[in-house]
N, C-alpha and C positions, 0 to 999 in steps of 0.2 A: 504494500500500500504506500504510494507516494505521499509525502507530507506537503500540503499546500500552505499558503500563507495563513489563512484562517485557522487551520488545525495547528500550525506552529504557534500561533498566538495563544490558543487554548492550552496547549502543552506547556507553554511558558507560564501561563497563569497557575497551572498545577505545580510547576517547579518553584514558583514564588511562595508557596504555602510554607514549606519548612524554613525558608529565609525569613518570612514574616514572624514565625514563632521564635526563631533564634534572636532576631533583632529586638523583638518585644521584650525579651528577658535579659539581653546583654546590658550591663551597667555602664554604658557610655553616655556622655552628654547628648541630649536630643534624640535618644534612641526611640522615644515614642513618636516623635515627628517623622523619623525615618520609617518606622513601622506603618504610620499613616500614609506616607508616600508610596510605599510598596503596595498597600491595599488599594490606594487610588489608581495606581498603574494597572493593577489587576482589574479593577472595575472598568477602567477605560478600555482595556483589551476585550472585556466582555462585550461591550457595545461594538468595538471595532471589528472583532472577528466575524460577528454576524453580518455587519454591514459589508465587509469585504467578500464574504462568502456569496452574498446575493449579488453584489456589484460585479464581481469577477466571474460569476457563474461557477464557483468552486464549492458548492454545497455537496456534502458527502454524508453517507450513512454514519461513518465514523464520527464526523463532526457533529451531526445531529445527536448522537449518543453522548459524546464527550463534553460538549459545551455545557449542558445543564449540570453534568456531574462536577465539572470544574467550578461552576458558579456556586453550587451548593456546598462543596468542600470549603471554598474560600470563606463564604459567609458563616458557615457553622463553626469553623475553627476560629475565626475572628471573634465571633460571639462568645465562644467558650473562654477565650483569653480575656475578653472584657468582663465576663461574669465574675471572674476572680478579682479583677481590679475594682469593679463597681458592684460590690457585694451587698445589694439591697434586694428586698423582696420584689419590688416593682420592676427593677431591671431584670432580675432572673425570670420573672413571669413573662415579660416581653420577649426575652431571648428564647424561652421555652416555646412560646406561641410561634415565633418565627421558625425555629428549628422543627417543631412538630408539624407545622404546615408543609414545610419542604418535604418531609418524609411522606405525609399523606398524599400530597399531589404527585410525588414521584411514583408512588405505588398506584395511584389512580391512573396516571398516564400509561404505565406499563399494562395495567389491566385493560384499559380502553384500546391500546395498541393490539393486544391479543384478540379483542373483539372486532378489530378492523375499524375502529372508531377514534383513532388517535386525534384527528382534527377537531373532534368535539370538545377536547380539553386543551385546545391551543391557547397560547398566551393571550390574556385579555388586556384591555387598556388599563384597568385597575391594577392588574399584575405588574404592568410596566411602571406605573406611578409608584407602586409599593417598592419596586426594585430601586428606583431613584432615591426615595426617602431612606431606604435601608442602607444603600451605599454611602449616601451623604452622612447619615448618622454614624455608621460604623467608622468611616474615615475620620470624622471629627473626634469621636470618642477614643479612637486609638491614639490620637495626638494629645489628649488631655490626661493629666494626672489628677484624679479627683482630690487627692490630698493637698495639692498645691495650686491648682488653677482656679480661675474666677468662678464663683457660684452661678452667675447669670449665664455664662457660656455653657456650663455643665447642664443647667436647667434647660436651656435651649436644645442641646443635643438630646437630652432625655425626651423632650417633647417631640422631636423629630422621630426618635426611635419608637416611642409609644404610638405615634401616628402611623408609622410603618407597621407596627403590630396590629393595629386596628384594620388597616388596609389589607394586611395579610389574612386576617379572618374573613374580611369581606370577599377578597378574591377567591379564597378557598370555598366559600359558600357558592360563589358563581360557578366554579368548576364542578362542585358536587351536584349542584342543581342540573347542569348540562349533562353530567354523567347519569344522574338519576333517571332522566327522561329515556335515555338509551337502555338502561338496565330494566326499567319498567316495561318498555316496549318489547325487549327480548323475553322477559318473563311472561308477558301476555301472549306472545306468539308460540310459546311451548305448549 
């Protein structure tokens, strides 16, 4: 399988994950800022690889599989890192909602693909807005040390993350509703 530019960007995003973890914990000046930059680069490549795949006509089955895996790995691992640093109930609940939704929707997409209905759970507009909120919040939160940084900045980041969690639930309900119609139709036809 030849590696094209979009798939190379996706693979790079996966390779940035251990780099993010190591930088997050290394005790050098501005390590949190560097971790945030690494995550931001990964978030940008998430958008860029999809754009280039469509623009260059380089969409592949491998890329369709790997891209969402890379996205979910990066987000989940960053949230796990942040839960340790921002150890509050509200933050942990928001992170659990986001991570739980990713697992549910991945399983749902797999199931719908087996039924030949993958397009019924395609990415929605709300899902895209959720992703933007999520990426912005995680990037900013990676850069902030809650023990030292401004409270208003931290509060704003929490608000964006909580908004992402609400949009996460909303988009999950949209996906589940679309899938339910298909599941119900399949059950009725048996």
